[in-house]
N, C-alpha and C positions, 0 to 999 in steps of 0.2 A: 942645746938643751931641749928645745921643743921637739926636735926629731926623736930624741931618746924617749921622751914621754909618749909621743905618738906610737913609736915602735912598741913600747911596753903595753899600751892599750890594745894594739893589734894582736900582740902575742897573747894577752889575756883573753881576747875574744876567741882566737883560734884554739886556745887551750880548753875553752868551754864547749867547743863543738864536739858532737858525737858522730863519728864516721861509721856508717853501717854499709854492708855490702851484700850482694846476692839479689837476684831479680825480684823474688817474692817479698822479702823484707822491705826493699826500696819501694815497691809498688804499694804495699800496705801503708807505709809512712806517708807517701804522697796522697793516698786516698783519704787520709785523716787531716782535715783542715786545721785541727788544733795543734798539729805538730809542725812548727816552723822549719822549713827546709831552706838552707842557705845556698847550697850548690849541688848540682847533679853531675856526676863524673861518668863518662861513657868511654869505653875502648873503641877506637875507630875501626876495629875488626868486627864489631857486632853487625849481624845481618839485620836489615830493616824489616819491619813487620812484626806481627805477634805482640808479645808482652813488651818488647822494646819500644814499639810504636805507641803502645798504650801509656808507657811510662813517660815518653817524650811529650805526648799530648797533655798529660796531667801536669807535667812540669811547666810547659808553656802556658797552660791555663792559669796556673798559680803564679806565674811570673818568676819562676825559679831559674837562676843562671845555669846554663848547660855548658860544660866543658868537655872537650874531646881530647883523648890522650892515646898514645901508643900503648900497646899491651903491657910493656915493661913499666911505663910511667904509671899506669893505673895500678899495677901490683904494688908500687911503692905507696900509693895512697891507701889502698885497702889493707895492705900488709898480709894479704892471703891470696896469692895468685891462683891457688888450686881451687878455691871455693867462691871467688868473687863474681864469677859468671860474666865478667866484663862490665861490671857496673858497681858504683858506690855513691853514697850521698852523705853530705855534711848536714846534720840536724842541729837546730838550736833548741835543745830541750830546756825549758824554763827553769827546772829544778835541779839541773846539773851544774855544779859550781866548784870552784877551787877552794881548798881549805882556808886560804888567806881571806877570801870573801866571806866565808862562814865565820871566821874569827872576828872580822870587822863588824858584822851584823849578826851576832848570835841570837837565838830565841830569847825572849824576855824571861820566860819561866824555865825551870829545870827541864832538861831534855835527855833523851837517851839516843845513843848511836850504836849501830852494829859495825864493828871494824873487822875487816877480813884480812887474815894473814896467810897468804899463799893458797887461796881457794882456786884450784886449777881445773876443776871439773865444770864444764859449761852448764850442764844440767843443774848441778847444785847451785851455781851462781844465779841462774835464772829463777830457780825456786825461792832462793833467799830474797831476791829482789821482789818477787811477787808477794811473799809474806810480809816483808817490811813495809812495802808500799800500802798494803791493806791495813796495817797496824797503826797504833798511836805513836810508834817510834818515829823519831824525827828523820832518820835517814841512814845511809850506809857510807862508811868511810872506806874508800877504795884506793889502794896504792896502785901506782902506774905499772910497777914491775912485780912479777911473781903472781899475777892474778890472771884468770882466764880472760881472753880478749872478748869484747862485746861482739859476738858472732850471731848468725842466724839461729844456732842452737840455743844461745842464751835468750834471745828475743822470744823464741818459741816456748822455752821453759818458763819464761816470765809471763806468758799469756798476754803479751802486749803491754804489761804494766811498766816495762822498762822506760817508756816514754813519759810516764807520769811520775816516776820514782824520783826521790831526792838522793842523788849520788854526789858525794863530796870527794873530789879527787885530791890525792896527795902524792908526793914523791915516794914516801915510805912511811910505815908506821913508826919506825925509829925516830923520824923527824917530827911526825905529827903528834904523837902521844904526849911528849913533853910540852908542846904548845898548848894542848887542850888541858893538861894538868895545871899549867900556869893560869889558865882561865877559870880554874876551880872545879874541873871535872874529875871524877874518880875513874880510874882505868881498872877494869876488872876482867879477869880471864877465868875460864872453867878448868878445873883440875879434879880428877878422880881422887886425888890424895887429900883434898881439902876437907876439913871437918865442918866447914860452914856450908849449909845447903842453900839452894836458890830461894826457898821459901823463908829462910832465916835472914837472908841478906836484905837489909833495909838501908836505902840511900837517902840522904837528906840534901843531896846536890845532884848535879848532872852526872850521868854515867856513860862511859864508853865500854861496851861489852866486846871483848876481842875473841874472835873465833879462829882456830887454826885449821890447817889443811886436812885433807881426808885421811892421810896416813900418819903424818908426824906430829900433828897438833900445832900448837903455838910455838914459834921459834924461841929459843932461849933468850935471845936479845930482847925480843918484844915482851916476853913473860916477865923479865926483870924490871920492865917499866911499869908493870901493873902492881898496884898496891893492895888489891883485893883478889882473892882466889876463892871460887865457890864451886860446888859440885851439884849435879842432879842425881839424886839417889836412884839406883837401878835395882830392879827386882828380877827374880827367876833366872839369875845367872847372866843377864844381858850386860855387856861391858860398856857399851856406848850407844849413842844415837847418831843418826845421820846429821851432818852439819846443818843441812837445811831445816830439819825438824828442830834442832836446838835453836837456830836463829828465830824460828817462829815462836817458840816458847818465850824467848827473851824479848822479842819485839812487842808481844802483846802484854808484857808485864809493865806495870807502872814503874817509873824511875825510882 
């Protein structure tokens, strides 16, 4: 029984880690003492010197564990052999957590979350992270599947705010939204067909705003889980806004 509990704790710890790859993103993370780094991964084919030497020196100075792998093993860690440049790092971002952790210790006051349904464009994801991190919004609900991977492009588009952001990881929105609803949150999606505008929508409880992907919007399964549907009125024949702009409007709005 003890072994299973220990195994669960280890799994929860590793699930919270954020693995980044690429030489510049890893270097920037190691240069920031506020970003805890659990482990540095290096391909044994890397040539010594240059930025690799600089990264190793920083890791050793900070007491970060360094693990060496074959090129194939590293690609399984980074999950992007074409762009990892032979390097990856596991970060312990303090505000990145699992949905179950959030449900156990939710905010004491009403909160708002931005939930992402199939946001596959890395630049959009990065800009959403930047806006939400700068806003009063509590954080981003991020499904493990169907969302852009945390890549150098996402980190760059977030202007480094990824490491400060509150990301709440879940398996899927289909599983997460019912749990949040049972905790008293309202799940709300945007629809151009809704008669209720964003300015008219007044919530007296916590709210989860669900944003769909760049081409198809919110999936039908997720949309059916939402009890509120609102629209942002458009002028001059404009049909829609970029999803990152929409996220910013919602994030800076009071719950």
